[in-house]
DOPA-55333 format. One record per residue: residue number from 1; y, z, x of N, C-alpha, C, O, CB in turn. Coordinates in Angstrom, 3 decimals. Atoms other than C-alpha are relative to their C-alpha. Glycine has a CB too. Example, Ala and Ser with C-alpha at 12.3 -4.5 7.8 and 13.67 -1.06 7.14 Angstrom:
% DOPA-55333
(1 (-1.190 0.000 0.890) (-4.500 7.800 12.300) (1.200 0.000 0.900) (1.181 0.665 1.936) (0.027 1.246 -0.992)),
(2 (-1.190 -0.060 -0.820) (-1.060 7.140 13.670) (1.090 0.730 -0.770) (2.198 0.899 -0.261) (0.462 -1.415 0.414)),
//
This chain:
% DOPA-55333
(1 (-0.058 -0.959 -1.091) (-27.907 32.281 -19.809) (0.143 -0.745 1.323) (-0.453 -1.802 1.531) (-1.257 0.902 0.010)),
(2 (-0.215 0.568 -1.331) (-26.749 31.544 -16.275) (-0.419 1.030 1.037) (-0.075 2.208 0.932) (1.490 -0.425 0.206)),
(3 (0.466 -0.876 -1.073) (-28.374 33.000 -13.172) (0.690 -0.413 1.284) (0.710 -1.590 1.645) (-1.551 -0.060 0.154)),
(4 (-0.741 0.260 -1.232) (-26.368 33.327 -9.957) (-0.657 0.737 1.162) (-0.990 1.918 1.058) (1.482 0.428 -0.148)),
(5 (0.587 -0.596 -1.193) (-27.791 33.952 -6.506) (0.921 -0.246 1.182) (1.192 -1.390 1.549) (-1.414 -0.573 0.276)),
(6 (-0.909 0.096 -1.141) (-25.481 34.706 -3.589) (-0.765 0.161 1.304) (-1.848 0.745 1.351) (1.109 1.058 -0.100)),
(7 (0.537 -0.182 -1.344) (-26.188 34.515 0.108) (1.127 -0.199 1.003) (2.175 -0.757 0.678) (-1.177 -0.985 0.277)),
(8 (-0.936 0.274 -1.079) (-24.356 34.506 3.415) (0.817 1.178 0.489) (1.578 1.039 1.447) (0.909 -1.040 -0.425)),
(9 (-0.764 -1.147 -0.472) (-22.911 37.982 3.746) (-0.540 0.525 1.316) (-1.577 0.073 1.803) (-0.009 1.103 -1.039)),
(10 (0.456 -0.584 -1.253) (-23.188 40.054 6.887) (1.114 0.702 0.726) (2.180 0.967 0.169) (-0.596 -1.054 0.884)),
(11 (-0.959 -0.680 -0.860) (-21.380 41.734 9.735) (0.656 -1.013 0.924) (-0.029 -1.820 1.552) (-0.683 1.122 0.815)),
(12 (-0.737 0.924 -0.853) (-18.672 39.837 11.595) (1.165 0.744 0.644) (1.702 1.692 0.072) (0.504 -1.229 -0.810)),
(13 (-1.123 -0.613 -0.690) (-16.007 40.761 14.104) (1.325 -0.500 -0.575) (1.380 -1.602 -1.121) (-0.075 -0.289 1.504)),
(14 (-1.317 0.480 0.438) (-12.316 40.561 13.205) (0.348 -1.325 0.668) (0.127 -1.522 1.863) (1.084 1.046 0.311)),
(15 (-0.311 1.333 -0.482) (-11.110 37.008 13.551) (-1.126 -0.988 -0.168) (-0.937 -2.188 0.029) (0.379 0.062 1.418)),
(16 (1.162 0.861 0.155) (-14.563 35.645 12.868) (-0.054 -0.694 -1.345) (0.866 -0.591 -2.156) (-1.244 0.791 0.197)),
(17 (0.165 0.788 1.220) (-15.885 33.451 10.081) (-1.361 0.256 -0.629) (-2.331 0.589 0.052) (0.171 -1.493 0.297)),
(18 (1.240 -0.055 0.763) (-18.529 33.600 7.387) (0.104 -0.981 -1.150) (1.199 -1.285 -1.624) (-0.290 1.439 -0.517)),
(19 (0.036 0.840 1.193) (-19.599 31.288 4.601) (-0.958 0.604 -1.004) (-2.127 0.844 -0.703) (-0.414 -1.450 0.347)),
(20 (0.819 -0.490 1.102) (-20.868 32.624 1.302) (-0.411 -1.173 -0.888) (0.343 -2.129 -1.072) (0.764 1.073 -0.822)),
(21 (0.500 1.013 0.926) (-22.980 30.535 -1.051) (-0.410 0.663 -1.300) (-0.854 1.811 -1.314) (-1.187 -0.777 0.612)),
(22 (0.420 -0.490 1.314) (-23.657 30.954 -4.760) (-0.637 -1.159 -0.749) (0.025 -2.140 -1.086) (1.208 0.600 -0.807)),
(23 (0.737 1.038 0.721) (-26.316 28.886 -6.482) (-0.181 0.401 -1.450) (-0.634 1.506 -1.747) (-1.365 -0.259 0.657)),
(24 (0.112 -0.260 1.438) (-26.254 28.643 -10.272) (-1.198 -0.736 -0.579) (-1.516 -1.857 -0.182) (1.287 -0.420 -0.732)),
(25 (1.106 0.627 0.714) (-29.208 27.933 -12.507) (0.028 0.450 -1.456) (0.752 1.378 -1.816) (-1.363 0.350 0.661)),
(26 (0.020 -0.330 1.420) (-29.989 28.053 -16.205) (0.901 -0.936 -0.779) (0.888 -2.146 -0.553) (0.426 1.447 -0.224)),
(27 (-0.864 0.792 0.878) (-27.445 26.874 -18.777) (1.300 -0.357 0.707) (2.381 0.075 0.309) (0.297 0.762 -1.302)),
(28 (-1.157 0.306 -0.836) (-25.116 25.408 -16.167) (1.032 -0.844 -0.726) (2.194 -0.877 -0.320) (-0.442 -0.709 1.252)),
(29 (-0.952 0.839 0.732) (-23.530 23.045 -18.686) (1.031 0.838 -0.748) (2.049 0.310 -1.196) (-0.738 -0.904 -0.979)),
(30 (-0.960 -0.881 0.659) (-21.791 26.058 -20.233) (1.073 0.510 0.961) (2.034 1.151 0.537) (-0.724 1.175 -0.628)),
(31 (-0.922 -0.520 -1.011) (-19.961 26.803 -16.961) (1.243 -0.882 0.077) (1.141 -2.098 0.241) (-0.691 0.080 1.382)),
(32 (-1.260 0.722 -0.173) (-16.284 25.819 -16.830) (0.630 0.293 1.344) (1.319 -0.553 1.915) (0.970 0.356 -1.109)),
(33 (-0.590 -0.391 -1.277) (-15.301 27.705 -13.703) (-0.925 0.956 0.724) (-1.696 1.689 0.104) (1.382 0.642 -0.205)),
(34 (0.734 -0.956 -0.825) (-16.872 29.600 -10.840) (0.960 0.590 1.019) (2.014 0.022 1.307) (-1.220 -0.673 0.705)),
(35 (-0.886 -0.613 -0.970) (-15.402 31.930 -8.324) (-0.632 1.175 0.700) (-1.802 1.501 0.500) (1.258 0.432 -0.661)),
(36 (0.423 -1.169 -0.768) (-15.650 34.896 -6.033) (0.962 1.147 -0.255) (2.180 0.976 -0.279) (-0.073 -0.324 1.511)),
(37 (-0.747 -1.247 0.115) (-14.516 38.443 -6.590) (-0.547 0.940 1.058) (-1.641 0.731 1.583) (-0.111 0.624 -1.442)),
(38 (0.490 -0.988 -0.954) (-14.787 41.406 -4.269) (0.400 1.406 -0.427) (1.382 1.618 -1.138) (0.532 -0.299 1.404)),
(39 (-0.275 -1.394 0.310) (-14.906 45.144 -4.547) (-0.292 0.850 1.221) (-1.419 0.899 1.714) (-0.831 0.474 -1.211)),
(40 (0.137 -0.921 -1.119) (-14.300 47.582 -1.735) (-0.236 1.410 -0.534) (0.121 1.698 -1.676) (1.256 -0.043 0.911)),
(41 (0.257 -1.368 0.461) (-15.378 51.232 -1.940) (1.274 0.677 -0.481) (2.291 0.672 0.213) (-0.633 0.825 1.116)),
(42 (-1.138 -0.705 0.550) (-13.028 53.192 -4.151) (1.082 -0.876 -0.582) (2.127 -0.378 -1.001) (0.581 0.836 1.027)),
(43 (-1.001 0.917 0.530) (-11.181 50.088 -5.297) (-0.562 -0.793 -1.165) (-1.775 -0.883 -1.351) (0.495 -0.945 1.093)),
(44 (0.423 0.837 1.109) (-11.261 47.884 -8.352) (-0.433 -1.370 0.492) (-0.012 -1.827 1.555) (1.120 -0.136 -1.022)),
(45 (0.404 1.359 -0.324) (-12.940 44.513 -8.321) (1.214 -0.906 -0.127) (1.979 -0.795 -1.085) (-1.157 -0.480 -0.922)),
(46 (-1.152 0.893 0.001) (-10.396 41.813 -7.482) (-0.424 -1.443 0.209) (-1.432 -1.737 0.850) (0.992 0.413 1.076)),
(47 (0.259 1.426 -0.152) (-10.279 38.064 -7.681) (0.279 -0.428 1.428) (1.265 0.001 2.028) (0.851 -0.819 -0.983)),
(48 (-0.192 0.574 -1.333) (-10.668 36.221 -4.377) (0.390 -1.470 -0.129) (1.427 -1.892 0.382) (-1.287 0.152 0.861)),
(49 (-0.258 1.431 0.149) (-10.855 32.547 -5.339) (-0.814 -0.539 -1.159) (-1.907 -0.050 -1.446) (-0.332 -0.766 1.300)),
(50 (0.718 0.655 1.090) (-11.846 30.339 -8.253) (0.128 -1.507 0.128) (1.049 -2.022 0.762) (0.530 0.471 -1.368)),
(51 (-0.047 1.451 0.059) (-12.617 26.688 -8.802) (-0.508 -0.432 -1.366) (-1.550 0.035 -1.826) (-0.839 -0.645 1.146)),
(52 (0.388 0.452 1.333) (-12.775 24.913 -12.145) (-0.913 -1.215 0.091) (-1.110 -1.794 1.159) (1.240 -0.330 -0.840)),
(53 (0.851 1.191 0.058) (-15.090 22.140 -13.266) (0.770 -1.219 0.472) (0.197 -2.136 1.060) (-0.531 -0.225 -1.427)),
(54 (-0.821 1.133 -0.405) (-12.179 19.778 -12.651) (0.437 0.058 1.459) (1.071 -0.875 1.953) (1.206 -0.080 -0.875)),
(55 (-0.302 -0.091 -1.424) (-11.772 21.018 -9.072) (1.271 0.759 0.329) (1.652 0.852 1.496) (0.097 -1.357 0.565)),
(56 (-1.206 -0.783 -0.260) (-8.635 23.105 -9.494) (-0.369 1.340 0.619) (-1.255 2.041 0.129) (0.806 0.212 -1.297)),
(57 (0.294 -1.247 -0.702) (-8.614 26.035 -7.100) (1.141 0.999 -0.133) (2.295 0.637 -0.363) (-0.278 -0.276 1.470)),
(58 (-0.978 -1.077 0.064) (-6.858 29.372 -7.145) (-0.437 1.075 0.983) (-1.622 1.392 1.083) (0.135 0.573 -1.454)),
(59 (0.320 -0.998 -1.020) (-6.645 32.010 -4.411) (0.871 1.240 -0.174) (2.009 1.162 -0.636) (0.185 -0.588 1.412)),
(60 (-0.809 -1.206 -0.111) (-5.520 35.584 -4.099) (0.951 -0.176 1.183) (0.616 -0.830 2.170) (-0.899 1.277 0.176)),
(61 (-0.984 0.126 -1.073) (-2.407 35.867 -1.955) (-0.552 0.513 1.329) (-0.228 -0.014 2.393) (1.276 0.759 -0.362)),
(62 (0.508 -0.636 -1.217) (-4.294 38.038 0.515) (-0.953 -0.892 0.801) (-1.189 -0.645 1.984) (-0.702 1.282 -0.360)),
(63 (0.965 0.870 -0.696) (-6.753 35.249 1.374) (0.484 -1.438 0.108) (-0.136 -2.250 0.794) (-1.339 0.026 -0.717)),
(64 (-0.516 1.367 -0.003) (-4.666 32.126 0.824) (0.306 -0.446 1.429) (1.010 0.227 2.181) (1.264 -0.106 -0.880)),
(65 (-0.187 0.514 -1.349) (-4.729 30.008 3.942) (-1.105 0.382 0.961) (-1.223 -0.204 2.037) (1.290 0.474 0.535)),
(66 (1.118 -0.426 -0.852) (-7.764 31.795 5.376) (-1.356 -0.334 -0.629) (-2.316 -0.643 0.076) (0.089 1.505 0.268)),
(67 (1.254 0.267 0.721) (-10.439 31.259 2.705) (0.097 -1.340 -0.714) (1.174 -1.759 -1.139) (-0.312 1.136 -1.018)),
(68 (0.063 1.257 0.733) (-11.542 28.004 1.135) (-1.205 0.015 -0.923) (-2.332 0.247 -0.485) (-0.067 -1.204 0.965)),
(69 (1.089 0.098 0.967) (-13.589 27.672 -2.038) (-0.303 -1.472 -0.231) (0.606 -2.296 -0.326) (0.361 0.715 -1.341)),
(70 (0.408 1.380 0.250) (-15.575 24.499 -2.607) (-1.295 0.011 -0.800) (-1.904 1.061 -1.003) (-0.178 -0.789 1.335)),
(71 (1.215 0.057 0.808) (-18.490 23.288 -4.660) (-0.772 -1.273 0.308) (-0.209 -2.283 0.729) (0.336 0.075 -1.501)),
(72 (0.879 1.158 -0.077) (-21.434 20.937 -4.496) (-0.648 -0.121 -1.367) (-1.609 0.584 -1.672) (-1.076 0.137 1.158)),
(73 (0.491 0.124 1.370) (-22.048 19.802 -8.047) (-1.452 -0.450 -0.062) (-2.166 -0.124 -1.010) (0.862 -0.968 -0.769)),
(74 (1.390 0.479 -0.002) (-25.325 18.131 -7.109) (-0.985 1.145 0.194) (-2.138 1.065 -0.229) (-0.202 -1.047 1.098)),
(75 (0.852 -1.168 -0.245) (-26.691 21.521 -6.020) (0.397 1.189 -0.871) (-0.190 2.265 -0.756) (0.064 0.396 1.470)),
(76 (-0.487 -1.094 0.844) (-24.805 23.614 -8.613) (0.330 1.230 0.846) (-0.007 2.359 0.490) (-1.047 0.360 -1.074)),
(77 (-0.277 -1.060 -0.969) (-23.542 25.659 -5.691) (1.489 0.039 0.335) (2.143 -0.993 0.484) (-0.831 -0.206 1.284)),
(78 (-1.379 -0.227 -0.410) (-20.168 27.133 -4.836) (-0.012 0.735 1.329) (-0.844 1.610 1.571) (0.791 0.803 -1.077)),
(79 (-0.084 -0.601 -1.327) (-19.156 28.095 -1.327) (1.346 0.689 0.184) (2.343 0.311 -0.431) (-0.212 -1.064 1.092)),
(80 (-1.247 -0.642 -0.408) (-16.552 30.428 0.110) (0.011 0.056 1.521) (-0.683 0.867 2.134) (0.145 1.437 -0.628)),
(81 (-0.160 -0.009 -1.453) (-15.585 29.622 3.677) (1.095 1.003 0.335) (2.231 0.866 -0.118) (0.347 -1.432 0.556)),
(82 (-0.937 -1.057 -0.336) (-13.898 32.689 5.141) (0.283 -0.035 1.501) (-0.612 0.170 2.320) (-0.552 1.383 -0.426)),
(83 (-0.423 0.057 -1.403) (-11.949 32.339 8.383) (0.997 1.114 0.285) (1.559 1.713 -0.632) (0.623 -1.379 0.334)),
(84 (-0.973 -1.018 -0.421) (-9.771 34.738 10.365) (-0.202 1.293 -0.764) (0.746 1.875 -1.289) (1.433 -0.504 -0.200)),
(85 (0.322 -1.194 0.781) (-11.520 37.659 8.765) (0.653 1.242 0.582) (0.798 1.394 1.795) (-1.506 0.194 -0.070)),
(86 (-0.665 -1.249 -0.349) (-9.814 41.033 8.782) (-0.834 1.176 -0.500) (-1.622 1.023 -1.433) (1.433 0.050 -0.594)),
(87 (0.744 -1.170 0.499) (-11.225 44.549 8.394) (0.218 0.254 -1.484) (-0.685 0.722 -2.178) (0.397 1.234 0.777)),
(88 (-0.269 -0.227 1.424) (-9.546 44.724 5.002) (-0.713 -0.980 -0.915) (-0.662 -0.828 -2.135) (1.471 -0.076 -0.256)),
(89 (0.829 0.893 0.807) (-11.751 41.849 3.842) (-1.385 0.603 -0.268) (-2.177 0.044 -1.027) (-0.146 -1.354 0.699)),
(90 (1.285 -0.658 0.194) (-14.696 44.233 3.998) (-0.170 0.411 -1.460) (0.665 1.126 -2.015) (-0.126 1.225 0.922)),
(91 (0.249 -0.274 1.424) (-16.195 44.463 0.506) (-1.338 -0.593 -0.392) (-1.962 -1.328 0.374) (1.136 -0.576 -0.896)),
(92 (1.133 0.680 0.612) (-19.090 43.521 -1.701) (0.577 -1.189 -0.778) (1.440 -1.028 -1.641) (-0.841 0.976 -0.941)),
(93 (-0.512 1.219 0.609) (-18.491 39.939 -2.764) (-0.941 -0.460 -1.116) (-2.151 -0.578 -0.923) (0.171 -1.112 1.062)),
(94 (0.773 0.384 1.181) (-19.619 38.841 -6.225) (0.356 -1.409 -0.437) (1.529 -1.777 -0.503) (0.240 0.986 -1.149)),
(95 (-0.193 1.319 0.576) (-20.086 35.340 -7.532) (0.161 0.128 -1.514) (-0.527 0.917 -2.162) (-1.185 -0.935 0.354)),
(96 (-0.253 0.007 1.446) (-18.774 34.691 -11.027) (-0.070 -1.418 -0.539) (0.365 -2.368 0.112) (1.375 0.625 -0.322)),
(97 (-0.051 1.259 0.744) (-19.343 31.888 -13.498) (0.434 0.339 -1.417) (0.008 1.351 -1.972) (-1.392 -0.753 0.014)),
(98 (-0.453 -0.285 1.353) (-17.616 31.676 -16.851) (0.233 -1.287 -0.768) (0.288 -2.382 -0.208) (1.273 0.839 0.025)),
(99 (-0.162 1.179 0.855) (-17.081 29.395 -19.816) (1.453 -0.427 -0.163) (1.742 -1.394 -0.867) (-0.591 0.269 -1.357)),
(100 (-1.403 0.398 0.033) (-13.306 29.289 -19.362) (0.705 0.244 -1.311) (1.819 -0.241 -1.510) (0.107 -1.415 0.327)),
(101 (-0.621 -0.254 1.294) (-12.598 30.526 -22.865) (0.982 1.157 0.099) (1.002 1.887 1.090) (-1.066 0.294 -1.063)),
(102 (-1.000 -1.055 0.015) (-9.800 32.898 -23.821) (-0.588 1.354 -0.348) (-1.790 1.483 -0.577) (1.086 -0.340 -0.971)),
(103 (0.465 -1.366 0.320) (-9.992 36.626 -24.526) (-0.778 0.042 -1.300) (-0.393 -0.565 -2.300) (1.183 0.960 -0.086)),
(104 (0.837 -0.117 1.189) (-12.695 37.506 -26.978) (-1.071 -1.059 -0.106) (-2.050 -0.897 -0.836) (0.846 -0.052 -1.206)),
(105 (0.991 1.082 0.053) (-14.570 34.278 -26.405) (-0.568 -0.322 1.369) (-1.487 -1.129 1.510) (0.616 -1.249 -0.597)),
(106 (0.445 0.292 -1.362) (-15.008 34.319 -22.661) (-1.339 0.669 0.262) (-1.578 1.810 -0.134) (1.046 0.468 1.032)),
(107 (1.299 -0.525 -0.437) (-18.503 34.778 -21.289) (-0.049 -0.089 1.506) (0.146 -1.157 2.086) (-1.196 -0.780 -0.648)),
(108 (0.090 -0.079 -1.456) (-18.903 35.897 -17.699) (-1.426 0.291 0.431) (-2.152 1.056 -0.204) (0.946 1.075 0.544)),
(109 (1.277 -0.280 -0.656) (-21.972 35.845 -15.532) (0.303 0.422 1.432) (1.236 -0.080 2.058) (-0.962 -1.251 -0.039)),
(110 (-0.241 -0.554 -1.330) (-22.232 37.752 -12.264) (-1.267 -0.048 0.845) (-2.382 0.109 0.347) (0.512 1.442 -0.104)),
(111 (1.090 -0.134 -0.944) (-24.379 37.617 -9.189) (-0.198 1.451 0.380) (0.509 2.336 -0.102) (0.256 -0.841 1.236)),
(112 (0.347 -1.370 -0.372) (-25.882 40.672 -7.576) (0.918 0.550 1.092) (0.922 1.753 1.355) (-1.445 0.060 0.465)),
(113 (-0.918 -0.413 -1.051) (-23.279 40.765 -4.805) (-0.598 -0.152 1.385) (-1.806 -0.025 1.585) (0.419 1.423 -0.214)),
(114 (0.413 0.080 -1.398) (-23.411 40.258 -1.075) (1.053 0.705 0.855) (2.252 0.489 0.675) (-0.190 -1.490 0.451)),
(115 (-0.911 -0.832 -0.775) (-21.889 42.621 1.467) (0.576 -0.775 1.177) (-0.142 -1.443 1.922) (-0.714 1.256 0.495)),
(116 (-0.701 0.547 -1.164) (-19.301 41.407 3.952) (0.677 1.170 0.712) (1.471 1.898 0.115) (1.051 -1.111 -0.416)),
(117 (-0.588 -1.067 -0.784) (-18.356 43.811 6.718) (0.682 -0.600 1.224) (0.060 -1.300 2.023) (-1.070 1.037 0.412)),
(118 (-0.776 0.511 -1.128) (-15.606 42.990 9.197) (0.344 1.191 0.890) (1.148 2.050 0.525) (1.304 -0.757 -0.482)),
(119 (-0.171 -1.149 -0.876) (-15.713 45.362 12.130) (-0.353 -0.382 1.426) (-1.215 -1.226 1.670) (-0.862 1.181 -0.473)),
(120 (0.319 0.215 -1.413) (-15.699 45.406 15.899) (-0.992 1.051 0.484) (-1.385 1.038 1.651) (1.281 0.035 0.861)),
//
């Protein structure tokens, strides 16, 4: 079992910045990749950014160039630096950790979510 705890959400003005953190504990050796997803009211949860154990990153087109995902392996923590925030970035952001396996064998763990609101 893997336990994820997010922090860093809040209210920010358009154009501002926020950094989200996600600390993993438990069976961390089973984790192959971590990432961030978000879900806005009335919308489906969508991928924001991921980072693998090997350091490969992937971003949604909507955040590419504005958001940066990184990790501190010594602290088992993943960060999401969000710059140039837009109102459409407003959502509940969820941390994800998974074993990187294919369909039917993949195991996902989720944090409780942290709210990001971009508004003037």
